[in-house]
Structure formats: structure tokens, C-alpha cells
C-alpha positions as a LaTeX table, in Angstrom:
\begin{tabular}{lrrr}
\hline
Residue & $x$ (\AA) & $y$ (\AA) & $z$ (\AA) \\
\hline
Met1 & 12.69 & $-8.34$ & $-40.40$ \\
Ser2 & 14.85 & $-5.17$ & $-40.59$ \\
Glu3 & 11.79 & $-2.99$ & $-41.27$ \\
Lys4 & 10.12 & $-4.62$ & $-38.23$ \\
Leu5 & 13.17 & $-3.93$ & $-35.98$ \\
Lys6 & 13.25 & $-0.32$ & $-37.31$ \\
Ala7 & 9.61 & 0.16 & $-36.56$ \\
Phe8 & 10.14 & $-0.96$ & $-32.90$ \\
Glu9 & 13.18 & 1.28 & $-32.71$ \\
Leu10 & 11.10 & 4.21 & $-33.76$ \\
Gly11 & 8.54 & 3.61 & $-30.89$ \\
Ala12 & 6.08 & 1.19 & $-32.48$ \\
Asp13 & 3.94 & $-0.90$ & $-29.95$ \\
Asp14 & 3.26 & $-3.74$ & $-32.42$ \\
Tyr15 & 3.78 & $-4.68$ & $-36.10$ \\
Leu16 & 1.65 & $-6.49$ & $-38.62$ \\
Val17 & 2.84 & $-7.76$ & $-42.03$ \\
Lys18 & 0.52 & $-7.56$ & $-44.90$ \\
Pro19 & $-1.52$ & $-9.57$ & $-45.78$ \\
Phe20 & $-3.10$ & $-10.12$ & $-42.31$ \\
Gln21 & $-6.22$ & $-11.59$ & $-41.06$ \\
Pro22 & $-8.90$ & $-9.05$ & $-39.71$ \\
Glu23 & $-9.31$ & $-11.30$ & $-36.62$ \\
Glu24 & $-5.64$ & $-10.74$ & $-35.85$ \\
Leu25 & $-5.81$ & $-7.07$ & $-36.15$ \\
Val26 & $-8.72$ & $-6.82$ & $-33.89$ \\
Ala27 & $-7.12$ & $-9.15$ & $-31.32$ \\
Arg28 & $-3.75$ & $-7.12$ & $-31.27$ \\
Met29 & $-5.72$ & $-3.89$ & $-31.06$ \\
Gly30 & $-7.54$ & $-5.23$ & $-28.06$ \\
Ile31 & $-4.32$ & $-6.30$ & $-26.38$ \\
Leu32 & $-2.88$ & $-2.79$ & $-26.88$ \\
Ala33 & $-6.04$ & $-1.20$ & $-25.55$ \\
Arg34 & $-5.96$ & $-3.27$ & $-22.36$ \\
Arg35 & $-2.17$ & $-2.58$ & $-21.99$ \\
Gly36 & $-2.85$ & 1.16 & $-22.27$ \\
Lys37 & $-5.60$ & 0.96 & $-19.66$ \\
Ala38 & $-3.23$ & $-1.01$ & $-17.24$ \\
Met39 & $-0.51$ & 1.59 & $-17.65$ \\
Gln40 & $-3.00$ & 4.37 & $-17.04$ \\
Ala41 & $-4.33$ & 2.66 & $-13.97$ \\
Lys42 & $-0.56$ & 2.21 & $-12.68$ \\
Gln43 & 0.15 & 5.86 & $-13.23$ \\
Ala44 & $-2.97$ & 6.72 & $-11.37$ \\
Thr45 & $-2.03$ & 4.80 & $-8.32$ \\
Arg46 & 1.55 & 6.34 & $-7.96$ \\
Val47 & 2.11 & 8.37 & $-4.98$ \\
Thr48 & 3.03 & 12.10 & $-5.63$ \\
Asn49 & 3.26 & 13.34 & $-2.09$ \\
Ser50 & 4.91 & 10.56 & 0.03 \\
Thr51 & 6.10 & 11.29 & 3.58 \\
Val52 & 9.69 & 10.13 & 3.89 \\
Val53 & 11.29 & 10.16 & 7.41 \\
Ala54 & 15.03 & 9.45 & 8.06 \\
Val55 & 15.80 & 8.28 & 11.71 \\
His56 & 19.39 & 9.28 & 12.26 \\
Ser57 & 21.88 & 9.72 & 15.17 \\
Leu58 & 25.73 & 9.68 & 15.36 \\
Arg59 & 25.52 & 7.28 & 18.41 \\
Gly60 & 24.27 & 3.82 & 18.64 \\
Gly61 & 22.09 & 2.44 & 21.34 \\
Leu62 & 19.53 & 5.40 & 21.45 \\
Gly63 & 16.74 & 3.29 & 20.10 \\
Cys64 & 16.76 & 4.54 & 16.45 \\
Ser65 & 15.82 & 1.20 & 14.89 \\
Ser66 & 13.00 & 0.72 & 17.46 \\
Ile67 & 11.76 & 4.29 & 16.76 \\
Ala68 & 11.80 & 3.69 & 12.95 \\
Val69 & 9.86 & 0.29 & 13.11 \\
Asn70 & 7.28 & 1.64 & 15.47 \\
Leu71 & 6.89 & 4.90 & 13.50 \\
Gly72 & 6.22 & 3.02 & 10.45 \\
Tyr73 & 3.44 & 1.08 & 12.14 \\
Ala74 & 2.10 & 4.42 & 13.53 \\
Phe75 & 1.76 & 5.84 & 10.06 \\
Gln76 & $-0.02$ & 2.72 & 8.72 \\
Lys77 & $-2.44$ & 2.43 & 11.72 \\
Leu78 & $-3.11$ & 6.19 & 11.55 \\
Trp79 & $-4.05$ & 6.67 & 7.95 \\
Gly80 & $-4.58$ & 3.13 & 6.66 \\
Lys81 & $-2.08$ & 3.70 & 3.89 \\
Gln82 & 0.81 & 1.60 & 2.70 \\
Ala83 & 4.04 & 2.39 & 4.79 \\
Ile84 & 7.49 & 0.84 & 4.06 \\
Leu85 & 10.58 & 0.46 & 6.42 \\
Val86 & 13.85 & 0.88 & 4.77 \\
Asp87 & 16.82 & $-0.55$ & 6.74 \\
Gly88 & 19.57 & 1.87 & 5.44 \\
Val89 & 22.21 & 0.10 & 7.52 \\
Leu90 & 24.33 & $-2.10$ & 5.35 \\
Thr91 & 26.23 & $-3.69$ & 8.22 \\
Ala92 & 24.09 & $-5.54$ & 10.63 \\
Gly93 & 20.88 & $-3.84$ & 10.27 \\
Gln94 & 18.00 & $-4.50$ & 12.81 \\
Ile95 & 14.69 & $-4.13$ & 11.08 \\
Ala96 & 14.18 & $-7.73$ & 10.17 \\
Leu97 & 15.15 & $-8.77$ & 13.68 \\
Met98 & 12.78 & $-6.54$ & 15.21 \\
Leu99 & 9.97 & $-7.82$ & 13.03 \\
Asp100 & 11.02 & $-11.52$ & 13.76 \\
Ala101 & 11.41 & $-11.96$ & 10.00 \\
Lys102 & 13.54 & $-13.84$ & 7.71 \\
Pro103 & 13.45 & $-11.95$ & 4.42 \\
Leu104 & 14.26 & $-13.61$ & 1.12 \\
Ser105 & 15.45 & $-10.35$ & $-0.41$ \\
Thr106 & 17.83 & $-7.80$ & 0.87 \\
Trp107 & 20.02 & $-4.89$ & $-0.45$ \\
Glu108 & 22.14 & $-7.61$ & $-1.86$ \\
Asn109 & 19.64 & $-7.96$ & $-4.73$ \\
Leu110 & 20.54 & $-4.40$ & $-5.90$ \\
Val111 & 24.31 & $-5.17$ & $-6.17$ \\
Gly112 & 25.41 & $-5.10$ & $-9.80$ \\
Ile113 & 22.13 & $-3.38$ & $-11.04$ \\
Asn114 & 22.57 & $-0.18$ & $-12.94$ \\
Glu115 & 20.12 & 2.61 & $-13.51$ \\
Glu116 & 19.22 & 1.67 & $-17.16$ \\
Ile117 & 17.65 & $-1.61$ & $-15.97$ \\
Leu118 & 16.24 & $-0.73$ & $-12.54$ \\
Asp119 & 12.55 & $-0.84$ & $-12.80$ \\
Asp120 & 9.43 & $-1.49$ & $-10.64$ \\
Ala121 & 9.78 & $-5.25$ & $-10.96$ \\
Ile122 & 13.37 & $-5.25$ & $-9.46$ \\
Val123 & 12.43 & $-2.91$ & $-6.66$ \\
Asn124 & 9.25 & $-5.02$ & $-5.75$ \\
Glu125 & 11.33 & $-8.08$ & $-5.72$ \\
Met126 & 13.50 & $-6.42$ & $-2.97$ \\
Met127 & 10.45 & $-5.70$ & $-0.83$ \\
Ser128 & 9.44 & $-8.12$ & 1.95 \\
Glu129 & 6.14 & $-7.97$ & 3.85 \\
Asp130 & 5.47 & $-8.53$ & 7.45 \\
Lys131 & 2.47 & $-10.68$ & 8.48 \\
Ser132 & 0.73 & $-7.46$ & 9.62 \\
Gly133 & 1.06 & $-6.05$ & 6.21 \\
Ile134 & 3.89 & $-3.59$ & 6.51 \\
Arg135 & 6.60 & $-3.60$ & 3.80 \\
Tyr136 & 10.28 & $-3.42$ & 4.48 \\
Ile137 & 13.62 & $-3.54$ & 2.60 \\
Ala138 & 16.01 & $-5.62$ & 4.82 \\
Ser139 & 19.75 & $-5.13$ & 5.59 \\
Pro140 & 21.97 & $-7.65$ & 3.75 \\
Arg141 & 22.92 & $-10.83$ & 5.44 \\
Phe142 & 26.54 & $-10.05$ & 5.28 \\
Pro143 & 28.01 & $-6.50$ & 5.46 \\
Ile144 & 28.09 & $-4.49$ & 2.30 \\
Ala145 & 30.56 & $-1.46$ & 1.82 \\
Ser146 & 28.73 & 1.82 & 2.16 \\
Asp147 & 29.89 & 2.97 & $-1.28$ \\
Thr148 & 28.57 & $-0.16$ & $-3.09$ \\
Phe149 & 25.80 & 1.92 & $-4.62$ \\
Ser150 & 26.07 & 5.15 & $-6.54$ \\
Ser151 & 24.22 & 8.14 & $-5.71$ \\
Glu152 & 22.29 & 7.79 & $-9.08$ \\
Ile153 & 21.19 & 4.19 & $-8.38$ \\
Leu154 & 20.20 & 5.06 & $-4.76$ \\
Gly155 & 18.21 & 8.07 & $-5.94$ \\
Leu156 & 16.45 & 6.15 & $-8.67$ \\
Phe157 & 15.74 & 3.33 & $-6.23$ \\
Met158 & 14.24 & 5.65 & $-3.67$ \\
Asp159 & 12.09 & 7.35 & $-6.46$ \\
His160 & 10.60 & 3.89 & $-7.08$ \\
Ile161 & 10.03 & 3.41 & $-3.28$ \\
Lys162 & 8.15 & 6.73 & $-2.89$ \\
Ala163 & 6.09 & 6.30 & $-6.02$ \\
Glu164 & 4.75 & 3.05 & $-4.54$ \\
Asn165 & 4.33 & 4.00 & $-0.83$ \\
Glu166 & 2.62 & 6.82 & 0.90 \\
Phe167 & 4.97 & 6.59 & 3.98 \\
Val168 & 8.57 & 5.55 & 3.94 \\
Val169 & 10.54 & 5.40 & 7.37 \\
Ile170 & 14.29 & 4.88 & 6.80 \\
Asp171 & 16.61 & 3.59 & 9.57 \\
Thr172 & 20.00 & 5.21 & 8.65 \\
Ser173 & 23.49 & 4.19 & 9.88 \\
His174 & 25.21 & 6.17 & 12.63 \\
Asp175 & 27.56 & 8.16 & 10.39 \\
Phe176 & 27.58 & 10.42 & 7.30 \\
Ser177 & 28.50 & 7.66 & 4.81 \\
Asp178 & 27.46 & 7.99 & 1.16 \\
Met179 & 24.49 & 5.78 & 1.98 \\
Ala180 & 23.41 & 7.87 & 4.92 \\
Ile181 & 23.76 & 11.15 & 3.17 \\
Asn182 & 21.67 & 9.91 & 0.20 \\
Met183 & 19.00 & 8.63 & 2.67 \\
Leu184 & 19.05 & 12.07 & 4.52 \\
Asn185 & 18.79 & 14.00 & 1.18 \\
Val186 & 15.59 & 12.06 & $-0.18$ \\
Ser187 & 13.76 & 12.43 & 3.14 \\
Thr188 & 11.00 & 15.12 & 3.80 \\
Ser189 & 12.04 & 15.07 & 7.61 \\
Ile190 & 15.05 & 14.07 & 9.55 \\
Leu191 & 14.58 & 12.79 & 13.18 \\
Leu192 & 17.83 & 13.40 & 15.02 \\
Val193 & 17.55 & 11.04 & 17.97 \\
Met194 & 19.33 & 11.99 & 21.24 \\
Ala195 & 19.31 & 10.78 & 24.93 \\
Pro196 & 19.46 & 13.02 & 27.94 \\
Glu197 & 23.09 & 12.47 & 28.47 \\
Met198 & 26.31 & 14.48 & 27.77 \\
Ala199 & 27.76 & 12.02 & 25.32 \\
Ser200 & 24.59 & 12.00 & 23.33 \\
Leu201 & 24.27 & 15.82 & 23.45 \\
Arg202 & 27.75 & 16.22 & 21.95 \\
Ser203 & 27.06 & 13.84 & 19.07 \\
Ala204 & 23.75 & 15.67 & 18.41 \\
Met205 & 25.47 & 19.05 & 18.32 \\
Ser206 & 28.06 & 17.48 & 15.76 \\
Ala207 & 25.31 & 16.08 & 13.62 \\
Ile208 & 23.46 & 19.51 & 13.56 \\
Glu209 & 26.71 & 21.27 & 12.41 \\
Ile210 & 27.17 & 18.80 & 9.63 \\
Tyr211 & 23.41 & 19.08 & 8.67 \\
Asp212 & 24.08 & 22.70 & 8.17 \\
Arg213 & 27.07 & 22.08 & 5.99 \\
Leu214 & 25.05 & 19.78 & 3.97 \\
Gly215 & 22.43 & 22.37 & 3.38 \\
Val216 & 19.72 & 20.64 & 5.38 \\
Ser217 & 16.99 & 23.25 & 6.22 \\
Val218 & 16.14 & 23.96 & 9.88 \\
Asp219 & 12.45 & 22.94 & 9.15 \\
Lys220 & 13.46 & 19.50 & 7.83 \\
Met221 & 15.46 & 18.49 & 10.94 \\
Lys222 & 13.45 & 17.50 & 14.14 \\
Ile223 & 15.04 & 16.52 & 17.39 \\
Val224 & 13.70 & 13.60 & 19.19 \\
Leu225 & 14.52 & 13.14 & 22.91 \\
Asn226 & 14.34 & 9.53 & 23.71 \\
Asn227 & 14.23 & 9.11 & 27.51 \\
Asn228 & 16.27 & 5.79 & 27.87 \\
Ser229 & 16.41 & 6.06 & 31.69 \\
Ser230 & 13.88 & 6.66 & 34.51 \\
Asn231 & 16.31 & 9.24 & 35.85 \\
Ser232 & 17.60 & 11.80 & 33.20 \\
Ala233 & 21.03 & 12.95 & 33.71 \\
Ile234 & 20.27 & 16.31 & 31.99 \\
Lys235 & 16.84 & 18.01 & 32.02 \\
Gln236 & 15.06 & 18.83 & 28.74 \\
Ala237 & 15.37 & 22.61 & 29.49 \\
Gln238 & 19.01 & 22.34 & 29.86 \\
Leu239 & 19.37 & 20.37 & 26.59 \\
Glu240 & 17.35 & 23.02 & 24.66 \\
Lys241 & 19.58 & 25.89 & 26.03 \\
Val242 & 22.59 & 24.13 & 24.79 \\
Leu243 & 21.21 & 23.16 & 21.49 \\
Lys244 & 19.73 & 26.75 & 21.03 \\
Arg245 & 16.38 & 25.29 & 19.70 \\
Pro246 & 13.55 & 23.48 & 21.18 \\
Ile247 & 13.14 & 19.72 & 21.19 \\
Asp248 & 10.50 & 18.72 & 18.84 \\
Phe249 & 9.35 & 15.34 & 20.15 \\
Val250 & 9.82 & 13.66 & 23.54 \\
Leu251 & 9.48 & 9.82 & 24.07 \\
Pro252 & 8.85 & 8.89 & 27.67 \\
Tyr253 & 10.75 & 6.16 & 29.34 \\
Glu254 & 9.21 & 2.61 & 28.88 \\
Ala255 & 11.73 & $-0.15$ & 29.50 \\
Gly256 & 9.72 & $-3.25$ & 30.09 \\
Glu257 & 7.41 & $-3.39$ & 26.89 \\
Val258 & 10.15 & $-1.99$ & 24.66 \\
Asn259 & 12.55 & $-4.62$ & 25.83 \\
Arg260 & 9.92 & $-7.41$ & 25.55 \\
Ala261 & 9.25 & $-6.26$ & 21.97 \\
Leu262 & 12.94 & $-6.34$ & 21.06 \\
Asn263 & 13.32 & $-9.86$ & 22.46 \\
Phe264 & 10.28 & $-11.27$ & 20.91 \\
Gly265 & 10.43 & $-9.38$ & 17.55 \\
Lys266 & 6.99 & $-7.74$ & 17.76 \\
Pro267 & 6.69 & $-3.99$ & 17.68 \\
Phe268 & 5.41 & $-2.61$ & 21.10 \\
Ile269 & 3.09 & $-0.29$ & 19.39 \\
Met270 & 1.20 & $-3.42$ & 18.10 \\
Asn271 & 1.14 & $-5.09$ & 21.54 \\
Asn272 & $-0.10$ & $-2.25$ & 23.81 \\
Pro273 & $-1.07$ & 1.04 & 21.98 \\
Asp274 & $-2.23$ & 2.55 & 25.26 \\
Leu275 & 1.30 & 2.97 & 26.51 \\
Pro276 & 2.49 & 6.75 & 26.71 \\
Ile277 & 5.32 & 5.87 & 24.29 \\
Cys278 & 2.97 & 4.60 & 21.70 \\
Gln279 & 0.75 & 7.58 & 21.99 \\
Ala280 & 3.76 & 9.77 & 21.62 \\
Leu281 & 4.79 & 7.97 & 18.49 \\
Glu282 & 1.23 & 8.17 & 16.99 \\
Ile283 & 1.23 & 11.97 & 17.68 \\
Met284 & 4.77 & 12.19 & 16.06 \\
Ala285 & 3.35 & 10.29 & 12.89 \\
Tyr286 & 0.47 & 12.63 & 12.55 \\
Lys287 & 2.67 & 15.74 & 12.85 \\
Leu288 & 5.14 & 14.35 & 10.35 \\
Ser289 & 2.43 & 13.51 & 7.80 \\
Asp290 & 1.94 & 15.46 & 4.60 \\
Asp291 & $-0.40$ & 18.44 & 5.07 \\
Gly292 & $-2.57$ & 16.86 & 2.36 \\
Tyr293 & $-3.51$ & 14.05 & 4.74 \\
Lys294 & $-4.06$ & 16.28 & 7.73 \\
Ser295 & $-6.32$ & 18.73 & 5.92 \\
Ile296 & $-9.02$ & 16.25 & 5.09 \\
Pro297 & $-10.32$ & 13.72 & 7.56 \\
Pro298 & $-10.23$ & 10.06 & 6.42 \\
Ala299 & $-13.45$ & 8.72 & 5.00 \\
Val300 & $-13.25$ & 5.98 & 7.70 \\
Pro301 & $-11.22$ & 7.34 & 10.53 \\
Ser302 & $-9.16$ & 4.77 & 12.25 \\
Pro303 & $-9.11$ & 4.41 & 16.15 \\
Thr304 & $-5.61$ & 5.78 & 16.02 \\
Trp305 & $-6.66$ & 8.82 & 14.05 \\
Lys306 & $-9.60$ & 9.41 & 16.52 \\
Arg307 & $-7.23$ & 9.07 & 19.47 \\
Val308 & $-4.58$ & 11.41 & 18.05 \\
Thr309 & $-6.88$ & 14.15 & 16.83 \\
Ala310 & $-8.85$ & 14.13 & 20.11 \\
His311 & $-5.58$ & 14.47 & 22.03 \\
Leu312 & $-4.46$ & 17.34 & 19.81 \\
Gly313 & $-7.82$ & 19.00 & 19.62 \\
Val314 & $-8.19$ & 18.73 & 15.84 \\
Lys315 & $-11.65$ & 19.56 & 14.52 \\
\hline
\end{tabular}
């Protein structure tokens, strides 16, 4: 028994004691061969160039969660690839509510897990799936302290998420907690959401200053102007003058369908894709996508892809 244990400790995949039956040897070799092929297939399907978008703001009530949910659907509709929504708010997150879902697993499942035992199986158990096919990681049912998870476990967790999903959209908390900073660090793009009002402008300027201190590159951060009123208090040109940079994306005002979607738990991009706000989100998804997707047209282009590329004049 000690020799057998030593063999496994040295990296052996199996162990046979003499004398053995030839049939047993053949059977075990077959098992190892199938296991090897399964591992190769799994490695071949792992994603190497995932698009990770963190939706962020220092002010609540600007529609960050709604943008995150609908953007995730836009990615999935655009490319026909797997997208996942990550509710990075550990106190009263809204992702599951906006999907009218009752998840069995939440961030609570990760409590007490260390990096040595975190694997694909544990991460997959945390994922829920909406009836439309989009995956999501739900906020805990009861608030969890923002420092519950170490940077190491969060980094490893997000590595697993990125390896399994082409598109990851994170709804972050309205602060710079440890959780929020970790989510911002792993993202390929940060969407700083603001509204055309003075309080929102001030919080956006504060966020930009802190991004700079954190070493966030200018190219990584994108400003999203969400027009939450039919009569903007401050015009876009005035905002850009104060911010000293252009606004990257503008979402038009659309109260009726947006409120209806929030109340009934069905993303508005699924209800009425012809709305101007839906078209704006589809274009946003295209522009935020990895260049590898944009450089080669899909084998079977989706209606969303055709609509977006026609609008942008993409050949």
C-alpha cells in the first residue's frame, strides 16, 4: 500500500499490482485514454480572449444594474456566444430580481472556500441559468461583508469564469470596496455610468480621479451617459467640457419600457429590440467586443449582428 501511495504522490495516474490480468490492463488503459481525450476537449473549449465589462458608478439610481443585464443579453444576441452576468454587489444586488429568478446558488456558496480547493465544479455550482439561456452569479440572499473574500480567491474565481464564458458583464457596487476594486481590475473595460445632472457629474469626476490613482488606463475606462430624464439638466457638450474628454456611449431616455421591464423581471432588450435604447446597447456591445470577434464575420450572422453592422457601416 505504501508503494502505491508513493506512486500516486509522484504523479502516477493508475497503479496495477503484479500479477494482473491482461484484460484489466487493457480496460484501465482504455479508461486513461478516454480521460485524456476528455481533458484535451475541455482545454480546447476554454476561452482565451473573453470580454469582461464592469459597470460602475459611485451613485446609485443611475441604471447600472439594468445596463449590465441588458448588455449581457446584447452580447449573447450579437455573437451567439455564452455570456454571464456577475452580480458583484454583496448587499442587495438586483440581477436575479431583474431576471425574475430565484437562484439556488449565490456568492454565499463561496464563503469558506480557499484557493487550494476552488475548481470548475465549485464555480459551476454557483452559476444559475435564466430560462433564455444566459448564466448569472447571484447576489447573496443576506448581506455579506465586502472583505469576506480575499483578492486571491476572487482572482482565481474570475479566472474560472473567464475561461468558461466569452462575455462577462459585472454589476459592481457603488464604491471602491475590495470587492469592487477586484472586479474593476479583472475587467477589460470599465463602464462609468453617469446622468446629466450635477451630483452625478461630481461623482463621475471623483471616480475618474480614483481610477487614475489605481492605475486604470484611459483606454480601459468608458463613460456612459444614461439620459434618465426627458429634459436633461446639463447638455452633453457641457459635461464633456468639464470632464475634459468625450462621452463614449449615450443611452436615450426610455422610461416606459424600462420601468415595465424592472417591474416584471424581463430585460427590455428581449421585449422590444427596436427601441432606440436597445439599439444603443447593441452597438455598445459590438464596440466593447474583442477585436477577434469583430475582425471575422460570424458563420451564421444573427439579426442583431446584421442590424448593428449595417448601422455602423461595417463591411
